[in-house]
C-alpha positions in Angstrom: 75.0 73.9 47.0 72.6 75.9 49.2 73.5 79.2 47.4 73.0 77.4 44.0 69.5 76.2 45.1 68.5 79.7 46.2 69.8 81.1 42.9 67.9 78.5 40.9 64.6 79.4 42.8 65.1 83.1 42.2 65.7 82.5 38.4 62.5 80.5 38.3 60.5 83.0 40.3 61.7 86.0 38.1 60.9 84.0 35.0 57.4 83.3 36.3 56.8 87.0 37.0 57.9 87.9 33.5 55.3 85.5 31.9 52.1 87.1 30.6 49.4 87.0 33.2 47.5 84.2 31.4 50.7 82.2 30.9 51.6 82.5 34.5 48.2 81.2 35.5 48.6 78.2 33.2 52.1 77.5 34.6 50.7 76.9 38.1 47.9 74.4 37.2 47.1 72.1 40.2 46.0 69.3 37.9 47.2 67.3 34.9 45.4 68.8 31.8 43.3 66.6 29.7 44.2 65.8 26.1 41.8 66.8 23.3 43.0 64.8 20.2 43.0 67.0 17.1 41.8 69.8 19.4 42.9 72.4 21.9 42.4 73.8 25.4 41.0 77.2 26.1 43.4 79.5 28.0 42.2 81.7 30.8 43.3 84.7 32.8 42.8 85.5 36.5 40.9 88.7 37.4 40.0 89.4 41.0 40.1 85.8 41.9 37.8 84.7 38.9 39.0 82.6 36.0 38.0 84.4 32.8 37.6 82.5 29.5 36.7 83.9 26.0 34.6 81.9 23.5 33.7 83.1 20.0 30.9 81.4 18.1 31.8 81.6 14.4 31.8 79.8 11.0 34.9 77.6 10.7 36.5 75.4 8.1 37.4 72.0 9.4 39.5 69.4 7.7 37.9 66.0 8.5 40.8 64.2 6.9 43.3 65.1 4.1 41.2 65.6 1.0 38.1 66.9 2.7 37.3 70.3 4.2 33.9 71.1 5.7 32.2 74.4 6.1 31.2 74.1 9.8 30.3 76.3 12.7 32.2 76.2 16.0 34.1 78.2 18.6 37.4 80.0 18.4 38.2 78.7 14.9 37.5 75.0 15.5 34.9 72.3 15.9 34.6 71.0 18.5 35.3 74.2 20.4 38.4 74.3 22.8 38.1 72.4 26.0 37.5 74.5 29.1 39.3 73.3 32.2 38.9 74.5 35.8 38.8 73.1 39.4 35.9 72.4 41.6 35.3 75.5 43.7 36.6 77.9 41.1 34.5 80.9 40.1 34.5 81.2 36.3 33.5 84.0 34.0 33.0 83.0 30.3 32.6 85.7 27.7 30.7 84.5 24.6 30.9 86.6 21.4 28.6 85.8 18.5 30.1 86.0 15.1 27.6 83.7 13.5 25.1 84.9 10.9 22.3 84.1 13.4 21.6 84.4 17.1 22.9 81.9 19.6 23.4 81.0 23.3 25.5 78.6 25.3 24.1 75.9 27.6 26.5 74.3 30.1 25.3 70.7 29.8 25.2 68.9 33.1 26.7 71.7 35.2 25.0 72.8 38.4 24.5 76.6 38.3 22.0 79.4 38.8 19.0 79.2 36.6 19.8 82.5 34.8 23.2 81.0 33.7 21.8 77.8 32.1 21.8 79.2 28.6 18.4 78.2 27.2 17.6 81.2 25.0 14.1 82.6 25.5 13.7 80.7 28.7 16.7 81.6 30.9 18.2 84.5 28.9 17.7 86.6 25.8 19.2 85.3 22.5 22.8 86.4 21.9 22.4 88.4 18.6 25.1 88.6 16.0 27.8 91.0 17.1 26.8 90.8 20.8 28.9 89.5 23.7 27.3 87.9 26.8 29.0 86.9 30.1 28.2 83.8 32.0 29.5 83.6 35.6 29.1 80.9 38.2 30.9 78.9 40.9 31.8 75.3 40.1 30.1 73.0 42.7 31.0 69.5 41.3 33.7 67.7 39.4 33.7 65.6 36.2 33.6 66.0 32.4 30.7 68.0 31.0 29.8 69.6 27.7 28.8 73.0 26.3 26.6 73.6 23.2 24.0 76.1 21.9 20.4 76.3 23.0 19.3 78.6 20.3 18.4 77.1 16.9 19.9 74.0 18.4 19.1 71.7 15.5 21.1 73.7 13.0 23.9 74.9 15.2 24.7 71.5 16.7 24.4 69.8 13.3 27.0 72.3 12.1 29.5 71.3 14.8 28.9 73.6 17.8 29.9 71.8 20.9 32.8 71.4 23.3 34.0 69.9 26.6 34.0 71.5 30.1 36.3 69.6 32.4 36.0 70.3 36.2 38.9 68.7 38.1 38.3 67.6 41.7 39.5 69.9 44.4 41.1 66.9 46.2 43.1 65.0 43.5 41.8 61.4 42.9 43.9 58.4 43.9 45.4 56.5 42.2 46.6 59.3 40.0 45.6 59.3 36.3 48.5 59.9 33.9 46.7 60.6 30.7 43.0 61.6 30.1 41.7 61.9 26.5 38.4 63.7 25.8 36.6 62.8 22.5 33.5 64.4 21.2 31.4 62.1 19.0 29.9 63.6 15.9 27.4 62.7 13.1 27.1 64.7 9.9 25.6 64.6 6.5 27.7 66.2 3.8 26.5 65.4 0.2 29.4 63.9 -1.8 31.0 66.6 -3.9 29.9 69.4 -1.5 31.3 70.9 1.7 28.5 72.1 3.9 26.6 69.8 6.3 22.9 69.5 5.9 21.2 70.1 9.3 17.8 68.8 7.9 19.1 65.2 8.0 17.9 63.5 11.2 18.9 59.9 10.8 20.7 59.1 7.6 24.2 60.5 8.3 27.2 59.7 6.2 30.1 60.9 8.3 31.0 60.0 11.9 33.7 61.8 13.7 36.1 61.8 16.7 36.5 65.5 17.6 35.3 66.4 14.1 37.9 64.2 12.3 37.4 60.9 10.5 40.0 58.1 10.1 42.6 58.3 8.6 42.6 61.9 9.8 42.3 61.1 13.5 45.5 61.4 15.5 46.7 58.3 17.3 46.3 58.2 21.1 49.8 57.7 22.4 50.4 56.3 25.9 53.5 55.1 27.8 53.3 51.5 29.0 52.3 51.3 32.6 50.3 54.6 32.6 46.8 54.8 34.1 44.6 56.2 31.3 41.1 57.6 31.0 39.0 58.2 28.0 35.9 60.4 28.1 33.4 60.3 25.2 30.8 63.0 24.8 27.7 62.4 22.7 25.4 65.2 21.4 24.4 63.2 18.3 21.2 61.5 17.3 22.5 58.0 18.1 24.1 56.0 20.9 27.7 54.9 20.2 29.3 51.7 21.6 33.0 52.5 22.0 35.2 49.5 21.8 38.9 49.0 22.6 41.0 46.1 21.4 43.5 44.3 23.5 42.2 45.6 26.9 39.4 45.8 29.3 38.4 49.0 31.1 36.0 50.1 33.8 33.4 52.9 33.6 34.4 55.3 36.3 32.1 58.3 35.8 29.3 59.9 33.8 28.2 63.5 33.5 25.9 62.6 36.5 28.9 61.8 38.8 31.4 59.1 39.8 30.4 55.4 39.5 31.0 53.8 42.9 33.8 51.3 42.9 31.4 48.6 44.0 29.4 49.1 40.8 32.3 49.0 38.3 33.0 45.9 36.2 35.4 45.1 33.4 34.2 45.8 29.9 35.6 46.0 26.4 32.8 48.2 25.1 31.0 51.2 26.7 27.8 52.5 25.2 27.6 56.3 25.2 23.9 57.4 25.2 22.7 60.6 23.5 23.2 63.7 25.6 25.8 62.3 28.0 29.4 61.6 28.7 31.0 58.3 29.7 34.5 58.0 31.2 36.4 54.7 31.2 39.8 53.9 32.8 42.5 51.3 32.4 46.2 50.7 32.9 48.1 50.5 29.6 50.2 47.5 30.4 50.4 45.8 26.9 52.3 47.3 24.1 51.0 47.5 20.6 48.8 49.4 18.1 45.3 48.8 19.3 42.1 49.7 17.4 39.7 52.0 19.3 36.4 52.6 17.5 32.6 52.7 17.5 31.3 49.2 17.1 28.3 50.2 14.9 29.9 49.1 11.6 28.6 51.9 9.4 30.0 54.4 11.9 33.5 53.4 10.9 33.0 54.2 7.2 33.1 57.5 5.3 30.8 59.1 2.7 28.4 56.2 2.3 25.7 56.2 -0.3 22.7 54.4 1.0 21.0 54.3 -2.4 23.5 51.8 -4.0 21.7 48.5 -4.7 23.1 45.4 -2.9 25.1 43.5 -5.5 26.8 40.9 -3.3 26.6 37.5 -5.0 25.1 39.0 -8.2 27.2 37.8 -11.2 28.4 40.7 -13.4 30.3 39.2 -16.3 32.7 41.3 -18.3 30.4 41.1 -21.4 27.6 42.7 -19.3 29.9 45.4 -18.0 31.0 46.2 -21.6 27.4 46.6 -22.7 26.6 49.0 -19.8 29.8 51.0 -20.6 28.5 51.5 -24.1 25.6 53.4 -22.6 27.3 54.9 -19.5 31.0 55.5 -20.2 33.1 55.1 -17.1 30.8 52.5 -15.6 32.5 49.9 -13.3 30.9 46.7 -12.1 31.2 46.6 -8.4 30.0 45.0 -5.2 29.8 41.4 -6.4 32.4 40.2 -3.8 32.4 43.1 -1.4 33.9 46.6 -1.5 37.2 46.3 0.3 39.5 46.6 -2.7 37.6 49.3 -4.6 38.2 52.4 -2.6 40.4 54.3 -5.0 38.0 54.4 -7.9 36.8 57.9 -9.0 34.8 60.0 -6.6 33.5 63.6 -6.4 35.8 66.4 -5.2 36.1 67.0 -1.5 34.9 63.5 -0.8 36.7 60.8 1.1 36.8 57.1 0.1 34.3 55.0 2.1 37.2 53.0 3.7 40.7 54.2 3.9 44.0 54.3 5.8 47.2 52.4 5.3 48.9 50.3 8.0 52.2 48.4 8.2 50.6 45.4 6.4 48.4 47.1 3.9 45.0 48.8 3.7 43.3 49.2 7.1 39.9 49.7 5.3 38.3 51.8 8.1 36.9 55.3 8.4 34.8 57.5 10.6 34.9 56.8 14.3 38.2 54.9 14.3 41.7 55.6 15.7 44.7 53.8 17.0 45.8 53.5 20.7 49.6 53.3 20.6 51.1 51.9 23.8 54.9 51.9 24.0 57.5 51.2 26.7 60.2 53.8 27.4 58.9 56.7 25.3 60.0 60.1 26.3 57.3 62.1 24.4 53.8 61.6 23.1 54.7 62.1 19.5 53.5 59.4 17.1 56.1 56.6 17.7 55.3 54.9 14.3 54.1 51.4 13.8 54.6 48.7 16.4 57.2 46.0 15.7 55.8 42.7 16.9 58.2 40.4 18.7 59.3 37.2 17.0 56.6 34.6 17.2 53.7 37.0 18.0 52.5 37.9 14.5 49.9 36.0 12.5 51.3 34.6 9.3 50.3 32.6 6.2 50.8 28.8 6.5 49.9 25.8 4.3 46.3 24.8 4.7 46.0 21.8 7.2 45.2 18.5 5.7 41.7 17.1 6.4 
């Protein structure tokens, strides 16, 4: 048995040596990596004791949901950019190559570092011109979840999708241990129906709201094993605050991009408001199985491709004879909105445009969009693949019954 153990260790050690340098570094991570739904994590290599990362700022094509692809800007082929992960005390070196059609820079939002590494172009450094590569290098003096984004033509570049997470794990692991940690960048966009390029000149009247640059039903479910301690971090670089609401649970706010929230200051909540220019991290134990909605609680942030110029027709009678008369002038006209919009989502619409409300569940149309996804909690799962729809135990499902007599 002893010889077998030694042989097993040698096989493992040789295999580790044969890994590429970057892969070997990833294999020895002293932390549990975060999950970036519909996103990725940026790999690193070790060079002379420094963790090296490579970011490329570039135009990208991003599918918001099946049926809609957006001409965005991002990093390493995606928006948001890949999540950077390191450990408190690490020295990091981040190479940023500019493949955009204009100059840029990167600001490390909330991270304590030397002034010349802060990334405000013109103030702390020259602009990174197209084709140039700049190196940022600093030692990580804190822990928490932070963000990175441009600080050069910020209005345009952030409106086009340029942002990402920078996660600094604590040098001394936290207790109790967190089993799953999801990081979600909140986004606001205006893409004219029938087009594909965001309009950065829009400041308030957005028509698409995203989790990691995806809208429901294109958002991946967040899958958790029953009993796990779970964290959710929301990053907000938009123009609005976003009240993030979970169904079926309460959670506690445990940290912001300013630091940890003392235990004595925490309280149970079902909604956490995420202000502009900040992150908020909440924590809970997933002890109740089910398919639970998780969404922004500003109602129009859970809808897609809204037109704010449509007149309000709720309660306005539109008899068939009137509809026929209008059709004679405008072929293809359809009377709509008299009793609401919930059953009219599959009518014609421009190309590359999503229905305002969409998604199918086990009982019919979900009629949501935008900042909406499903937290799927299951007992006994062996992977985090989508487990399908939850099967409610007998006697726990709402059902139609005869109306009670007065």
